[in-house]
N, C-alpha and C positions, 0 to 999 in steps of 0.2 A: 819102586812104585809108590810106596808110602811117602818117600821124600818128594816125589813129583806131585803127589796129591796135596801135601802140605804147602809146596811152593805155589801150586795152583790156587789153593785156598787163600794164601796170603796175597797173591796177585789179584784175586777177585775182591778181597777185602780192600786192597789199595785202590782198585778200580771203582768200587762203591764209594770210597771216601772222596776220590777225585770227582766222581759224578755228583756227589752231594755238595762238594765245594763249588763245582761249576753251576749247580742248580742254585746254590745260595748267591753266587755272584750274579747269576742271571736275574734272580729276584731283586737283589740289591740294585742292579742296574735299572730294573723296571721301576723300582721305587724312586730312584734318582731321576729317571725319565719323567715319571709322574710329577715329581717335585719341580723339575725344570719346566714341564708343561704348565704347572700352576703359576710359576714365576715368569714365564715368557708371555706376558700379557701386555707388553708395551709395544711401541711402534716398530721395534726391530724383531718382532716375533717371526715373521716370514724368513728373514735372513738367518736367524738362529736355527730355525727348523731346517732350512736348506743346508746349514753347516753340520747339523747333528744327524740328519737322516742318512746320508751316505755311510757314516761310521756305524750306525745301528744296522744298516743292511749288510755291511761287510761282516760285522760280528755275527749276525744271524746266519749268514752263509757258512762261516767257519763252524758254528755250532751244529748246523744241519749236516755239514760234511763229516764232522766228528761222529754224530749219531749214525750216519750212514756207514762209516767205517766200523763202528762198534757192532752194528747189525750184521756186517759181513763176517765177523769173527766167529759166529755161531756159538756164542756163549749165552745167548738169550733163550728164553723158554720158547719151545717150538710153537706153542699156541699164540704167541705174541707176534703180530704182523703189523709192522710200522712202515713198510716200504711205501705203501700208498699215501700214508700221512706225510712222509718226508717229501715225496714227489709233489703232493698238493701244496705243501708249505713252500717248496722251491718255486712252484708256478705262481703262487700268490706273491712271493718275494720279487719275482720278475715283473709282476704286473702292478707293483705299488706305484701310485702317482706321486709326483713331487709335492712336498708339503703336507702329505696325508699321514700324520702320526698315528691316527687311530688304527689303520691297517697294520702298521709296524708293531703297534702295541698288541694287537690280536695275534700276529705271527709269533711275537715273543712269548705270549702266554701259552700258545700251542706248543712252542718249543720247550717251555718249562714242563708242560704236561707230558711230553715225550720223554724228558729226562726222568720224571717220576715213574713212567711205565718201564723204562730201561732199568732203573734201580730196583724195581720190584720184580722184573723178569729175569735178572741174572741168576743163574743156578750153577752150583759147583758140579764139577764132573764127578761121576760116580766112582768111588774107590773100589777097586777089585783086587783080589789076590790071585796072582797068576799061578800060585801053587795050588790053590784049592779050587778056583773057578775053572771049569773045563770049557765054558762057552764064552765067546767074545760078547762083551756087552753090545747092545743095539746102538748103532751109530758109530761104532769104532771098528767095525770089521775091516774097513778099508784104510785105516790110519796106522802108521808105524811110528816107532819112537823118534825116528829122525824127522818125520813130518811134524810130529808134535813139538819137537824142540825148535824146528824151523818156524813153525807158526807162533810159538811163544816168543821167539826173538823178534820176529816181524811185528808181533803184537806190541811188545814192549817198546820197540823203536817207534812204532806209529803212535803209541800212547804218549811217549816222550815228546814226539814232534807236535802232537795235538796239544799237550799241556804247555809246551813252550809257546806255540802259536797263540793259544788261548790266553796265556799269561801276558804275552807281549800286547795282544789286542786289548786285554783288560787294563793294562798299565797305560797304554795309549789313550783309551777312552777315559780312564780315570784322570789322566793329565789334562785332557781336553775339557772334561767336566769341571775339574778344579779351576782351570783357567776361566771357563765360562762363568762358573759360580763366583769367582773373584770379580770378574767384570760386572756381573749382575749386582753383587754387593756394593761395588763402587758406584754403580749407577743408582742403586737404591739410596745409598748415602747422599749422592749428589741431588737426587730428586727430593729426598727428605730435607736437605739443607735448603733447596729451592722452595719447597713447600712452606718451611718455617719462615723464610724470608717473605714469600708472597702473603703468608698469613699475617705477619707483622705489618706489611704494607697495607693489607686489607683493613686491619684494625685502625691504622692511622687514617686511611681514606674514609673509613666509616665514622671515625671521630670528627674529622674535618667536615664530612658531609652532614653529620648531625648538627655541628655548630653553625654551618652555613644555612642549613634548613631552618634552624631556630631563628637565625637572624632574618632570613627571608620571610618566615612566618610572622615574626613580630612587625617587620616593615609592612608586610601585606595587610596585617590587621589594622595597623595605624592608618594606612592609605584607605582601607575599606571603611574605617570609622569616619575619616574625613569626608569621603565620598557620600557616606550615609547621611552625615549631618548636613552637608551641602545639598543633598537631594531633598532632605526634609525641609530645609529652609526654602529651597526653590519651589517645592510643592506647596508650602504654606503661602508663599508670595503669589504663586499662580492661582491658588484658591481664592485669595483675597481679591486679586485682579478680576477673576471670573465672577465673583459675587458682586463686585462693584459694577462691572459691565452688565451683569444681569439686572441689577437694580436700575441702572440707567436705561436699559432696554425696556424694562417694565414701565418705568415712568414715561418714556417716549411712546410706548405702545398705548398706555392709558390715555395720554394726551391725544394721540392720533385717533384712537377710538372715540374719544369725546368729541373731537372735531368732526369726525365722520358722522357721529350720531347727530350733532347739531346741523351739519349740512344736510343729512337725510331728513331730519324733521323740517328744516326750512323748505327742502324740495317737496316734501309731502304737503306742507301747508300751502305752498305755491300751486301745486297741482290741484289741491282741494279747492282753493279760491278760483282757479281757472275752470274747474269743473262746475262750481256753483255759478260762475258768470255765464258759462256756456248753457247751463240748464235754464237760467233766467232768460237768456236770449231765445232759447228754443221754446220756452213757455210763451214769451211774447209773440214769437212768430206763429206758434200754433193758435194763439188767441186771434191774431190777425187773420190767419187762414180760415179759422172757424167763422169769424165775422164775415169775411168775404164769401165764404161758402153759404152762410145763412142769407147774405144779401142776394147771392145768385139764386138761391132757392126761392126767395120772395119774388125776385124779378122773374124767375121762371114761372112762378105761379101766376103773376100778373100777366106775363106773356101768354100763358095758357088760357087765361080768361079772355084776353084780347083776341087770341087765336080762335078761341071758340066762337067769340062774337063775330069775328071776321069770317070764320068758316060758315057760320050760319048765314051771314049776309051774303057771302060769296056763293054759297050753295044755292041760295035763292037766285042769285044772278047767274049761276051756272058757268062760272069761269074756271075751266079745268086747268088752264095754264098757270094761273096764280096758285091754285091748290097744289099742283106738283112742285112749284118753286118753294112754297111754304113747307111742304113735307120734306123737301130736301134740306131746307135750312133747319128744320126741327131735328132731323137725323144727325146733321153735323153738330148741332148744339148738344144732343144727347151723347154723342161720342166724346165731345170735349168735357162734359160733366163726368163721364166714366173715367176718362184719363186723369182728371183732377182727383177723383176718389182713389184711383190706383196709386198715384204718387203719394197721397197722404198716407195710405196704408204702408207703402214701402218706407216712407220716412219714419213711421212709427216702429217698423221692424228693425231698422238700422240702429235705433236707440240714440240717434243724435250725432251724426258726423258733421262737423262745422262746414267743411268744404262742400259736401253734398247738400247740406241745408241751404247754403248760400246760393248754389247753382239752382236748386229746386225753387228757392224763393224767387230768383230772377225769372225762371221759366214761368212760374205761376203768375207773376206780375204781368209779364208780357202777354200771356194767354188771356189774363183777365181784361187787359186793355183791348186786345184783339176781339175778345168776346163782347165788350161794350160797344166797339165800333160796329161789329156785325149786328148787334142787337138794335142799335139806332138805325141801321140801314134796312132792317126787316120791317115791313109794314103790315104784312098779313101772316097769320099763323093758322094752322089747322087745329081744330078743337079735338082733343083726345078725351073722350068721355071717361076713360078709366084712369087718368093721371092723378085725379084727386084722391082716388083710393090707394095710391102707391105710398107705402110707409116711408120711402126715402125722403119725400118732400115734407113730411110732418114730424119726423123724429128730430131730436136735438143734435145738430151737426157738430157741436163742440164736444170733443172726446177728451176726457180727463186722463192725462198720461203722466201726471206729476208723480203718483206713487210708482208707476212702472219705471219711469225714468230714474227715479231715486234708487230703486232696487238694482236696475241695470248698472248704474254708476257705481253702486257699492260692490257689485260682483267684479266689475272691471278693476276697481281699486284693490280688491282682495287678490285677484290674479297677478296684478303688478307687484304686490307685496309678498306673494307666495314663492319666494326664492329659496332654494335649498340652503341648509345651514352650512354645508361645505363651501358653496359658492360665496356666501356672505363672509365666511372665515377667510377664504382666499383673498377676497376683496379687502378685508381689514388688514391682512398680512402684507398685501401689496402696498397699501397706503402707509403702513408702519415702516416698511422697508425703504421706500423711496421718499418718505417725508423727513424733513429736518426737525431736530428738537425745537420745541417752542420756547 
């Protein structure tokens, strides 16, 4: 029994060592996988993941199968229950997506944790002395020596098979990792060589670009300076031409304004002479009309006297027919005198229209002639006792309109000259624009 206990202790020690080695290998593979993950950042990352993932999944299945077999040997602590964890990891391993290394890494970490739990949960079988112990230890009541020997042989064979499988899988994965690492190093060297070459080309291109940029900049500055000098010369020439044209325009405008001023003064003097001549004519016509009117008044007074004498004589004779005819002639003569007074007043109000004055003058002359004819034809007039007391026939018929006419003419001249400044400016600009230089 002591020999069996020693053998069992040595086998347990060997099992712990193998589990420690397997755990170290799993951690090493995990570190290598993390290194490969950090290195697989190029364009072939998905292809490499697709090549590595099946091998990792196969290794994890072998590790989980080994853990399951160790759990079935009943050498672990009874309080340690990892069956559910193994089933969960197997389920997760079945559900891993293609190209998802994170899930594989998590399963590998959980597998490493299971190895730690197994290494801590392995316990040695209790040593008992069949000579001194009268009771069977708990858990061995139903196991015989043959069964123990059989279980130990099966266990050793299974452990050997697991170790061999694990070792071959580790060798295969190591060979694949070394081959991939070699490929990655060669690719890195190739990329590094390519990077150095591209960097040298970039330096050359940068140098050439700087030289060409300097040349283009110098040529552009020269061209810009030439254009600037040409532009300044052209601007100076344009300024001189503009000043010359402006001076010519000023001189032409000055001459045009002077010509317009002289023409305006001549026109004003001509209009003034015309107005003065018209006023003199109006004054003469008014004098003539006043004299004619005075003569008519004197004649009318004489006719009144004659009419009074005739009326007295006729009244004595009692000729009513002559009296009526004379009264009719008198009323006609009164209406003609009133018409003459009305026309004279209208003529004074108009202020002197030449055409109207000429027409009125003709009418007055014709009426005067007609009046003289009718006066010579009348032989008897009725005597009006009150006509001598009428102020119309004793006041001065000559009405002085010289001052009024002069004031009216001055107002008309002012209105003709009261043209807005804007209109006079437009007139002068039009004259300057369409007039030729003198």
